[in-house]
C-alpha positions in Angstrom: 57.5 110.9 131.1 55.1 108.5 129.2 56.3 105.9 126.8 55.5 106.7 123.2 53.4 104.1 121.4 52.8 104.2 117.6 49.3 105.0 116.4 49.6 102.8 113.3 51.4 99.6 112.3 54.8 99.8 110.7 54.8 99.1 106.9 56.4 95.9 105.6 60.1 96.2 104.7 60.8 96.9 101.0 62.4 94.1 99.2 64.1 94.6 95.9 67.4 94.1 94.1 69.5 94.7 97.3 72.8 93.2 96.1 73.0 95.1 92.8 72.2 98.3 94.7 75.0 97.8 97.2 77.4 96.8 94.4 76.5 99.9 92.4 77.0 102.2 95.4 80.4 100.6 96.2 81.5 101.0 92.6 80.5 104.7 92.6 82.5 105.3 95.8 85.6 103.6 94.4 85.4 105.4 91.1 85.1 108.7 93.0 88.2 107.7 94.9 90.1 106.9 91.7 89.0 110.2 90.0 90.2 112.3 93.0 93.5 110.4 93.4 95.4 112.4 90.8 94.5 115.6 92.7 96.0 114.3 96.0 98.4 117.3 96.2 95.7 119.9 95.7 93.4 118.3 98.3 96.3 118.2 100.7 97.2 121.9 100.1 93.6 123.0 100.6 92.7 120.9 103.6 90.3 118.7 101.7 92.2 115.4 101.9 89.3 114.0 103.9 87.3 113.9 100.7 89.6 111.3 99.3 89.5 109.1 102.4 85.8 109.4 102.6 85.4 107.9 99.2 87.8 105.1 100.1 86.0 104.4 103.3 82.7 104.3 101.4 84.1 101.7 99.1 85.5 99.7 102.0 82.2 99.8 103.9 80.4 98.9 100.6 82.5 95.7 100.4 81.4 94.8 103.9 77.8 95.6 102.8 78.1 93.3 99.8 79.3 90.5 102.0 76.4 91.1 104.5 73.6 91.3 102.0 74.8 88.2 100.1 74.8 86.3 103.4 71.3 87.7 104.3 69.9 86.6 100.9 71.4 83.1 101.3 69.8 82.8 104.8 66.4 83.9 103.5 66.6 81.3 100.7 67.6 78.6 103.2 64.7 79.6 105.4 62.3 79.4 102.5 63.7 76.0 101.4 63.2 74.7 105.0 59.6 76.0 105.1 58.8 74.4 101.7 60.2 71.0 102.9 58.1 71.1 106.1 54.8 71.7 104.3 
């Protein structure tokens, strides 16, 4: 089986407001969790309790994502500052 090689170069990664995007998604997941919480009994009776825990997991993973992208942005800024000093 031959190794696949791309026929064109990969595009540059998109840069944008990453931290606000992750924060917004995390807030949406947490709000969905809070909205569904009063219906816990109904979800449990109908076998849809996983919907509630999916929202909570999304909010928790979003918190990890916020931490990650903030550290990434700080590392990019440190690298830029180091490059400016060397020039």
